[in-house]
C-alpha positions as CSV (number, residue, x, y, z in Angstrom):
1,M,-23.1,-11.0,4.2
2,T,-22.0,-9.9,7.7
3,H,-20.7,-13.4,8.5
4,S,-18.7,-13.5,5.2
5,F,-17.3,-10.1,6.0
6,A,-16.3,-11.1,9.5
7,A,-14.7,-14.3,8.2
8,E,-12.7,-12.3,5.6
9,S,-11.6,-9.8,8.3
10,D,-10.4,-12.7,10.6
11,R,-8.5,-14.2,7.7
12,N,-6.7,-10.9,7.0
13,N,-5.9,-10.4,10.7
14,S,-4.4,-13.9,10.8
15,L,-2.0,-13.1,8.0
16,L,-1.2,-9.6,9.2
17,P,2.6,-9.4,10.1
18,R,3.3,-9.4,13.8
19,A,7.1,-9.3,13.4
20,F,9.4,-7.4,11.0
21,Y,12.9,-8.1,10.0
22,D,15.2,-5.7,8.2
23,P,19.0,-6.2,8.6
24,F,19.8,-3.5,6.1
25,N,18.2,-0.3,7.4
26,A,18.3,0.1,11.1
27,Q,17.1,3.7,11.0
28,N,13.9,2.8,9.1
29,K,13.4,-0.4,11.0
30,A,12.3,1.3,14.3
31,G,9.5,3.2,12.6
32,V,8.2,0.1,10.8
33,L,8.4,-2.1,13.9
34,A,6.2,0.5,15.7
35,A,3.7,0.3,12.9
36,V,3.7,-3.4,13.1
37,S,3.3,-3.6,16.9
38,E,0.6,-0.9,16.9
39,N,-1.3,-2.7,14.1
40,R,-1.0,0.3,11.8
41,L,-0.4,-1.8,8.7
42,E,-2.5,-1.3,5.6
43,Q,-2.6,-4.0,3.0
44,G,-1.2,-3.1,-0.4
45,P,-0.7,-5.3,-3.5
46,A,-0.6,-9.1,-3.3
47,F,1.3,-11.2,-5.8
48,S,1.3,-14.9,-6.4
49,V,2.7,-17.3,-9.0
50,A,0.6,-20.2,-7.7
51,G,-2.3,-21.8,-9.6
52,P,-3.2,-21.9,-13.2
53,S,-2.6,-18.3,-14.5
54,N,-0.7,-16.5,-17.1
55,I,1.8,-15.4,-14.6
56,A,2.3,-19.0,-13.4
57,S,2.8,-20.1,-17.0
58,L,5.3,-17.3,-17.7
59,A,7.2,-18.0,-14.5
60,G,7.4,-21.7,-15.5
61,I,8.6,-20.9,-19.0
62,T,11.2,-18.5,-17.5
63,G,12.4,-21.2,-15.2
64,G,12.6,-23.7,-18.0
65,A,14.6,-21.2,-20.2
66,L,17.0,-20.5,-17.3
67,A,17.4,-24.2,-16.7
68,L,18.3,-24.9,-20.3
69,L,20.7,-22.0,-20.5
70,T,22.3,-23.1,-17.3
71,L,22.7,-26.7,-18.5
72,F,24.4,-25.7,-21.7
73,A,26.7,-23.1,-20.1
74,A,27.6,-25.3,-17.1
75,A,28.2,-28.4,-19.2
76,A,30.4,-26.5,-21.7
77,L,32.4,-24.9,-18.8
78,A,32.7,-28.3,-17.0
79,I,34.0,-30.0,-20.3
80,S,36.5,-27.2,-21.1
81,V,37.9,-27.1,-17.5
82,N,38.3,-30.9,-17.5
83,L,40.0,-31.0,-20.9
84,S,42.3,-28.2,-19.9
85,R,43.2,-30.0,-16.7
86,S,43.7,-33.3,-18.5
87,G,46.0,-31.9,-21.2
88,G,43.2,-32.1,-23.9
89,A,42.6,-35.8,-23.5
90,V,39.1,-37.0,-24.2
91,I,37.2,-37.9,-21.0
92,E,35.2,-41.1,-21.0
93,L,32.8,-42.4,-18.5
94,Q,33.5,-46.2,-18.3
95,G,32.4,-49.1,-16.1
96,F,30.6,-48.0,-13.0
97,A,31.3,-44.3,-13.7
98,F,28.4,-43.8,-16.1
99,P,25.6,-45.3,-14.1
100,S,26.9,-43.5,-11.0
101,F,26.9,-40.2,-13.0
102,I,23.3,-40.7,-13.9
103,G,22.3,-41.9,-10.4
104,I,24.0,-39.1,-8.5
105,N,22.6,-36.5,-10.8
106,I,19.1,-37.9,-10.4
107,F,19.4,-38.1,-6.6
108,T,20.9,-34.7,-6.1
109,A,18.4,-33.1,-8.5
110,Y,15.5,-34.4,-6.3
111,A,17.3,-33.3,-3.1
112,M,17.9,-29.9,-4.6
113,I,14.1,-29.1,-4.5
114,S,14.2,-29.4,-0.7
115,G,17.7,-27.7,-0.7
116,H,16.3,-24.7,-2.6
117,N,13.6,-24.2,0.0
118,T,16.0,-24.9,2.8
119,L,18.3,-22.2,1.6
120,Q,15.5,-19.6,1.5
121,A,14.5,-20.5,5.0
122,L,18.2,-20.3,6.1
123,F,18.4,-16.7,4.8
124,M,15.1,-15.9,6.7
125,R,16.8,-17.1,9.9
126,L,20.0,-15.2,8.9
127,F,17.9,-12.0,8.8
128,G,16.2,-12.9,12.1
129,G,13.0,-14.6,11.0
130,A,11.6,-17.9,12.2
131,P,10.4,-20.0,9.1
132,V,8.4,-23.1,9.8
133,F,9.3,-26.3,8.0
134,T,6.9,-28.9,6.7
135,L,7.4,-32.2,4.8
136,N,4.8,-32.6,2.0
137,E,3.5,-35.8,0.3
138,A,6.4,-35.9,-2.1
139,Y,8.8,-35.9,0.9
140,I,10.0,-32.4,0.0
141,F,10.7,-29.8,2.6
142,T,8.8,-26.5,2.2
143,W,8.5,-23.5,4.5
144,D,6.0,-20.9,5.7
145,A,6.6,-17.7,7.4
146,P,3.4,-17.1,9.4
147,Q,2.8,-13.4,10.4
148,Q,6.4,-12.5,9.5
149,G,7.3,-9.4,7.5
150,Y,10.6,-8.6,5.7
151,S,12.0,-5.5,4.1
152,R,12.0,-5.2,0.3
153,K,15.7,-5.9,0.1
154,A,15.6,-8.8,2.5
155,F,12.7,-10.3,0.6
156,I,14.5,-10.1,-2.8
157,I,17.6,-11.6,-1.4
158,I,15.6,-14.5,0.1
159,M,14.0,-15.2,-3.2
160,L,17.2,-15.1,-5.2
161,A,19.7,-16.5,-2.7
162,P,19.2,-20.3,-3.5
163,F,20.4,-20.1,-7.0
164,A,23.3,-17.7,-6.2
165,V,24.5,-20.0,-3.5
166,S,24.2,-23.1,-5.7
167,L,26.0,-21.4,-8.5
168,V,28.9,-20.3,-6.2
169,I,29.3,-23.8,-4.7
170,W,29.2,-25.5,-8.1
171,L,31.8,-23.0,-9.4
172,L,34.0,-23.7,-6.4
173,I,33.7,-27.5,-7.0
174,L,34.6,-26.9,-10.7
175,L,37.7,-25.1,-9.8
176,L,38.9,-27.4,-6.9
177,L,37.5,-30.8,-8.1
178,P,36.7,-30.4,-11.8
179,M,36.0,-34.2,-12.3
180,F,33.1,-34.0,-9.8
181,A,31.4,-30.9,-11.3
182,G,29.6,-33.0,-14.0
183,Y,28.0,-35.1,-11.2
184,L,26.4,-32.0,-9.9
185,L,25.0,-30.5,-13.2
186,A,21.4,-31.6,-12.4
187,P,21.0,-29.9,-9.0
188,L,22.3,-26.7,-10.5
189,V,19.9,-26.9,-13.4
190,V,17.0,-27.7,-11.0
191,S,17.9,-24.7,-8.9
192,A,17.9,-22.5,-12.1
193,A,14.4,-23.9,-13.0
194,L,13.1,-23.0,-9.5
195,L,14.6,-19.6,-9.9
196,G,11.9,-18.7,-12.5
197,P,9.0,-18.2,-10.0
198,D,11.3,-16.7,-7.4
199,A,12.7,-14.2,-10.0
200,W,9.1,-13.1,-10.8
201,L,8.3,-12.5,-7.1
202,A,11.6,-10.6,-6.7
203,A,10.8,-8.5,-9.8
204,A,7.3,-7.8,-8.5
205,A,8.6,-6.7,-5.1
206,A,11.1,-4.5,-6.8
207,R,8.3,-2.8,-8.7
208,T,6.0,-2.4,-5.8
209,E,5.4,1.3,-4.8
210,P,8.0,2.8,-2.5
211,S,5.4,3.2,0.4
212,A,5.2,-0.6,0.7
213,E,7.8,-1.4,3.4
214,V,6.6,-4.8,4.8
215,F,6.5,-8.0,2.7
216,A,4.8,-11.0,4.1
217,L,5.8,-14.3,2.6
218,Q,3.6,-17.4,1.9
219,A,5.8,-19.7,-0.2
220,K,5.3,-18.6,-3.8
221,A,3.4,-15.5,-2.9
222,F,3.7,-12.3,-0.9
223,T,1.5,-9.5,0.4
224,A,2.9,-5.9,0.7
225,Y,1.9,-3.7,3.5
226,R,2.4,0.1,4.2
227,A,2.2,1.9,7.5
228,K,-1.1,3.8,7.9
């Protein structure tokens, strides 16, 4: 029992944030940084959408629903913009255009999985953090943020940023190069599907009690801490 308790204590200490990033509240940041550096953090609620659970299922269903809605909305918007630009003429994919349409969507959809994670890591770096990249068996980039803590607002932005950035880029392409917007439907839809678990984590962070000021990220999970 003693050995088990010691092992659990070591594991908790290895996850305890040693750095804290908050680009939005400089006045509060100093006090939280002091608590982090003086090891005065107390673990609060933990939340994860990983593994077989009701939450994981609901997050997956939410992501699927968001993907479906995004597909219908984006496709309808792309068609209407293309028709208005072409004077109402029917647009047909002929010759090499159709297989390239399918191929580019499949390729960019796969790439978007890594892109989604990369955008989250980019926002961590933007806020001062230092995420660690790894390449898994499926050749997809994932990230970890060992012993790093982020403020509530920064955490929520990190979770929601990939879909927001993807949507803005796609809308710009639709406005500037409408004929190419259809070739990028799949990555936008994949980003919306991946938004499901991220939105659940963001909502959980928003509901966490106000005393929780440090959010430690582990991919599709977080642990909240408060100063003792």
